[in-house]
C-alpha positions in Angstrom: 3.4 -28.4 -16.1 4.8 -29.2 -19.5 6.1 -26.1 -21.3 5.7 -23.9 -18.2 8.9 -24.2 -16.1 8.1 -24.1 -12.3 4.3 -23.6 -12.8 2.3 -25.7 -10.5 -1.5 -26.4 -10.5 -4.1 -28.0 -8.3 -7.5 -29.0 -9.6 -10.5 -29.2 -7.3 -14.4 -28.9 -7.3 -15.9 -26.1 -5.3 -19.3 -24.5 -5.0 -19.2 -21.0 -6.6 -22.3 -18.9 -6.1 -24.3 -22.0 -5.3 -23.1 -24.0 -8.4 -20.5 -26.8 -8.4 -17.6 -25.7 -10.5 -14.2 -27.1 -11.5 -11.5 -24.7 -10.2 -7.8 -24.7 -11.0 -5.3 -23.0 -8.6 -2.0 -22.1 -10.2 1.3 -20.8 -8.9 4.1 -19.3 -10.9 7.4 -18.6 -9.1 8.3 -16.0 -11.7 5.0 -14.1 -11.4 5.2 -14.4 -7.6 8.7 -12.9 -7.6 7.6 -10.0 -9.9 4.6 -9.3 -7.8 6.7 -9.3 -4.6 9.2 -6.9 -6.1 6.4 -4.5 -7.3 4.7 -4.6 -3.9 8.0 -3.9 -2.1 8.7 -0.9 -4.4 5.2 0.5 -3.7 5.6 0.1 0.1 9.1 1.7 -0.1 7.7 4.7 -2.1 4.8 5.1 0.4 7.3 5.1 3.2 9.3 7.9 1.5 6.2 9.9 1.0 5.3 9.5 4.7 8.8 10.6 5.7 8.5 13.7 3.5 5.1 14.6 5.1 6.6 13.9 8.6 9.5 16.3 7.9 7.0 19.0 6.7 5.0 18.6 9.9 8.2 18.7 12.0 9.2 22.1 10.4 5.9 23.5 11.5 4.2 26.1 9.2 5.1 25.8 5.5 5.7 28.7 3.2 2.1 28.8 2.0 -0.5 30.8 4.0 -4.0 29.6 4.6 -5.4 31.6 1.7 -3.0 30.3 -0.9 -3.5 27.0 -2.8 -4.4 23.7 -1.1 -4.2 23.6 2.7 -0.8 22.8 4.2 -1.5 23.2 7.8 -1.0 20.5 10.4 -4.5 19.2 10.2 -4.4 18.9 6.4 -1.0 17.1 6.6 -2.4 14.7 9.2 -5.3 13.9 6.8 -2.9 13.4 3.9 -0.7 11.1 6.0 -3.8 9.0 7.0 -5.0 8.8 3.4 -1.5 7.7 2.2 -1.4 5.0 4.9 -4.9 3.7 3.9 -4.1 3.8 0.2 -0.9 1.8 0.4 -1.7 -0.6 3.2 -5.3 -0.6 4.2 -4.9 -3.1 7.0 -1.9 -1.7 8.8 -0.6 1.5 7.2 3.0 2.3 7.5 4.5 0.2 10.4 5.4 2.2 13.5 4.0 5.6 12.3 0.7 7.2 13.0 -0.3 10.8 12.6 0.0 11.1 16.4 3.6 10.0 16.2 4.4 13.0 14.0 3.7 15.4 16.9 6.6 14.1 18.9 
């Protein structure tokens, strides 16, 4: 497209909520690259967080006792690991790790 280096567009007609509409699909390599980089960083950070939680589980009981602050027992950490996996990759979680793997 003129004035937009690398941007491509395709025009089509589609039914949208029962009404015929003109739709334009665009692709920008620059935007795609930025989104890919951001997603990779998010997945990497989630992996680090999971590794930290796994290390905490591997150590067993943490310094806090049950009556102090938020729960840090094995069951609470399993719940947090599961929530982290769902938040960062709802379809697959962190590849190769499940809360059950952390018991090994």
